[in-house]
MIGUVEX-883288 format. One record per residue (C-alpha): x, z, y. Coordinates in steps of 0.02 Angstrom, whole numbers, plus 50000, padded with zeros to 5 digits. Layout:
MIGUVEX-883288
XZY;...
END
This chain:
MIGUVEX-883288
549325477456845;547585481256891;548135492857029;549575480957108;548385464857080;546865472457143;545935469856993;544875480356861;545595486656724;544165476356617;544975460456714;546635461756649;545955465656464;544875449956472;546285437456546;547355444156381;545875439856276;545585423256354;547315420356305;547085425056149;545495413956116;546545398456202;547885401556057;546455400455915;545875383355988;547815376956023;548335383555837;547715368355756;548505355555861;550145365755857;550125364655661;549905345155665;551465342955770;552325355155669;551825346855512;552545329655590;554045333755682;554455351255617;554555367655686;555955367055783;555545357155943;553805363855941;554625382155954;555765376656082;554625372256187;553365388956168;555165397856208;555195387956399;553295391956394;553285409656369;554565410756487;553745402556630;552265411256589;553055428756606;553835422656773;552005419856825;551435434656778;552895444356848;552395435057015;550445436257026;549995444457179;548205440257146;546765436457016;546905418257015;548715420156972;548695433956851;547355422856745;548425407256749;550095414756706;548975422856559;548165407456503;550005399556497;550725413056394;549075407756303;549645391256287;551325396856218;550525410056080;549535394956028;551185386755954;552535400355941;551785415955837;551885420155649;550765404655603;552225393955692;553655402555597;552725399655435;552385382455468;554135380955502;554845389855352;553745376855250;554265360955303;555975367855276;555835373855094;554035366455044;553665377954892;554935389054891;554425397555056;553925412255000;555485422955033;555715415455184;553775419355269;554375438455185;556005439655281;555105433355437;553835447655426;555005460455387;556255456555533;554475453455646;553825468555593;555095477155715;554485471155853;553015483555922;554415494055849;555455489055969;554545481156126;553195494656149;554755509356192;555755495856284;554305488756390;553785506656425;555415509756483;555725495456594;554035498756683;554365517856708;555985514156788;555965496456871;554085492956882;552695481356745;553545465256857;555525468756815;554725472056628;553975452556638;555555446156681;556575454756560;555575447156434;555595429356493;557525430556491;557465434656318;556685422656278;557815409956375;559375417856329;558855425656154;557635417556070;557805397556129;559755397256075;559065404355904;557675391555872;558965377855935;559995384955785;558455380055662;558925363455557;557705350155576;556345348755446;556445335855320;554855328855370;555805327155566;557215316755455;555985306455370;555055300255521;556715299655636;557775291255469;559075302255486;559795307855335;559875324655252;561415335355322;563085335355215;563085350655093;561135354055114;560555364354990;559575362554821;558095369654909;557925355955060;558345342054944;556925346454852;555725348854992;556135335255074;555785323454924;554085334254913;553715330355096;554145311655082;552485310655003;551435315755119;552405309855265;550795297955274;549305307455252;550205319655397;550005304155512;548115303655451;547785323455526;545815322455509;546075318555312;547015336755321;545685348255400;544315341155252;544755346955084;543945335554955;543605348254820;542205360154831;543355374854780;544405368454925;543315371555046;542895389154974;544405394754980;544595388155168;543105397255195;543645413655107;545395412855158;544705413955361;543425429555324;545005437555279;546215434155407;544785437655528;544465452655463;546205457455431;546665453455608;545165462455682;545625479355592;547385478155638;547005474155821;545515488855830;546965500555751;548425496255864;547215496756027;546205514155970;547235522155827;547895537455938;546205540956046;545435538055871;546515554055786;546345562655927;544345563255928;544585570455735;545465586255812;547395580555838;548405585455981;548915569356090;550785570656039;550305572155841;548995558755851;550465546655951;551735554255805;550515549555660;550305531755756;552015527955746;552215528055554;551265510755566;552815499955572;553805510855461;552665508655327;552435489055371;554305489055356;554445497755181;552985485955087;553735471955169;555355474655095;554615479154930;553745464054948;555345454854964;556365463054834;555215472454692;553495461454713;554125444954740;553605438054562;551955445154600;550585433154637;550245434054827;548375435754788;548435449154677;549675458354821;548155454154961;546935463854857;547795479354821;548265476055001;546465474755056;545795491954996;547085501555096;546335504255244;544755507855167;545715522455068;546555528755246;544815527355336;543725538055198;545145551155177;545045553355380;543175552955383;543065565755235;544595576455232;544665578255412;546355580355520;547225588655357;547435569055296;547555560755459;549315556255398;548635544355253;547685532855383;549185525855478;550215524555310;548805516555191;548345505255339;550115500655405;550675496055218;548985487655189;549175476855363;551185475555322;550665464555142;549095456455225;550375449255365;551375439555218;549895434155139;549325423955298;550765414155256;551045414555073;548985412555005;548635395855097;550385387755028;550015395854855;548215390054845;548485374554929;550335367754926;551395362755090;550395346455112;549455347855281;550065366455295;550325366055484;548465360855523;547715370655388;548525387155450;548275383155652;546185381255580;546185396255480;546675407355627;545615402955745;544325413655678;545655427655669;546115422455847;544425425055893;544215440955801;545775446955889;545315445756061;543535454956033;544315467855939;544745480356068;543185479556148;542065479056006;542735492955903;542905503556090;541085502556099;540885509255902;541875524155949;540935528756110;539355529255991;540035538555849;541755542455867;542875545455715;541345539855611;541745522855688;543025519855529;541525516455415;541285500855513;543075496855489;543185501255312;541995490655275;542475475655338;544175480455228;542925480555059;542015464455100;543875457455118;544445464754959;542675455754885;543205439554955;544675440454862;544065445054719;542895429054738;544325418954779;545255423454628;543865418154515;543365401954590;545355396454623;545645395354435;546955380354498;548025395354564;548735400054387;549875385354349;550745387054514;550885406754484;551765403154325;552925390354397;553585401854541;553765413654408;554955403954320;555925399754497;
END
């Protein structure tokens, strides 16, 4: 991209970072609209915006057009990624959305596993511009029809006074009754953004910290893990092969969450997951290349559970009322952390090499401490866990 458009590599990554920051700023507003209208219309719109941004990216001939295309993609990311999917699931299933959220991450865990080699092949065979056009077409001809097949949320049916579809399941009916009690508060959007209880404020701050740390570590590893493993003494081929284990590790733990761990409270799952990366980092620093395989496996396992926790913890702790807005607000620091992670962690690697893993390891332990503090301060979530187990 930098060669064809005539800009530096840093400018390419700066455009991507700008898109992530824009997505962070737009996330809360997107959450408000999903709370009010359901996720179906928002996700349909983002498919169109993603496609337009990717076509613009593939057609860009100069820096201005390149940055404009990435900003357009940033608009779509602000309303069309995990958070929007989680909010859509909560709009459809209410408090029973945990399995749906886990299922979303189970399928989405294949995204990088599939898209990276496909994009690489398209780039090598047809060029990066053609790769952009192919992904734009997939948004229009695969993503758009799939999102169009989503049912209208209970909140949307209440606003349009449309009856529930014939044969709707009990879960959807119960979600409709539950959402009926908070349609009016959704209209008063600002109230959703200002929790009244001190515990709510503390929980919001702690969750924002946890999600920001998780996103920083995840993005840092995605960007730098192969090079980091090489610095530890591994060959390039071995480093790439071990880095590829992150995806399968995520899928395995997400399948376990969907089946074996579905009755475990998500706060406990998150606490266990948060120590996985620090353990893997410590193993590589202390034992060197012989223990290198543990870093991608443990990091992937922990990140797989924490991705689910981004959707389930706000639901369990705060409930479905105003979920979309709260999710958008919680992810603002996380998106900013995602935008700065490659640059910051790259600087640490240049200065300290593999010892830079101490930084991400300590951040992981800070996340664990925040989750433990959350568990102590949120005694009110215990009844919710009991109800979930009964369900």
